[in-house]
C-alpha positions as CSV (number, residue, x, y, z in Angstrom):
1,M,0.0,0.0,0.0
2,L,1.4,3.4,-1.0
3,F,1.0,6.5,1.2
4,S,1.5,10.0,0.0
5,I,3.5,12.6,2.0
6,Y,0.1,14.3,2.8
7,D,-1.3,11.1,4.3
8,I,1.8,10.6,6.5
9,E,1.8,14.2,7.7
10,E,-2.0,14.0,8.4
11,R,-1.6,10.9,10.5
12,Q,1.3,12.4,12.4
13,E,-0.7,15.5,13.2
14,F,-3.6,13.3,14.4
15,R,-1.2,11.2,16.6
16,E,0.2,14.4,18.2
17,K,-3.2,15.8,18.9
18,M,-4.3,12.5,20.6
19,Q,-1.1,12.4,22.7
20,K,-1.7,16.0,23.9
21,Q,-5.2,15.0,25.0
22,E,-3.9,12.0,26.9
23,T,-1.3,13.9,29.0
24,G,-2.1,15.0,32.5
25,N,-3.7,18.4,32.7
26,E,-4.6,18.5,29.0
27,K,-6.6,15.3,29.5
28,Q,-8.5,16.8,32.4
29,L,-9.2,19.9,30.3
30,Y,-10.6,17.7,27.5
31,I,-12.8,15.7,30.0
32,G,-14.2,18.9,31.5
33,Q,-15.0,20.4,28.1
34,R,-16.6,17.2,27.0
35,L,-18.7,16.9,30.1
36,M,-20.0,20.4,29.6
37,E,-20.7,19.7,25.9
38,L,-22.7,16.6,26.6
39,R,-24.6,18.2,29.5
40,G,-25.6,21.0,27.1
41,R,-26.5,18.6,24.3
42,F,-29.0,16.8,26.7
43,D,-30.1,20.2,28.1
44,M,-29.3,19.2,31.6
45,T,-28.4,21.5,34.5
46,Q,-25.5,20.8,36.7
47,E,-28.0,20.0,39.5
48,E,-29.8,17.4,37.3
49,L,-26.6,15.7,36.2
50,A,-25.3,15.6,39.8
51,E,-28.6,14.0,40.9
52,Q,-28.2,11.3,38.2
53,L,-24.6,10.6,39.2
54,G,-25.2,10.8,42.9
55,V,-22.7,13.6,43.5
56,S,-23.1,17.3,44.5
57,R,-23.6,20.1,42.0
58,Q,-20.3,21.6,43.2
59,A,-18.6,18.4,42.1
60,I,-19.9,18.8,38.6
61,S,-18.8,22.4,38.5
62,R,-15.3,21.4,39.7
63,W,-15.1,18.7,37.0
64,E,-16.2,21.1,34.3
65,T,-13.7,23.8,35.4
66,N,-10.9,21.3,36.0
67,Q,-10.5,22.1,39.7
């Protein structure tokens, strides 16, 4: 199978982005952003999500703000 230079560069960029998301603080940032996105998509308040998960609203807030 032949790959063009473009394919190789594109794959390398993808790998680098994934590695950044998987490292420490950046991973936490990604998780907080994703949690907020999903909560918004399902039109849920922090209070509603907290109730579903059995945690406090403050815990949800801390997760979303990466604290």
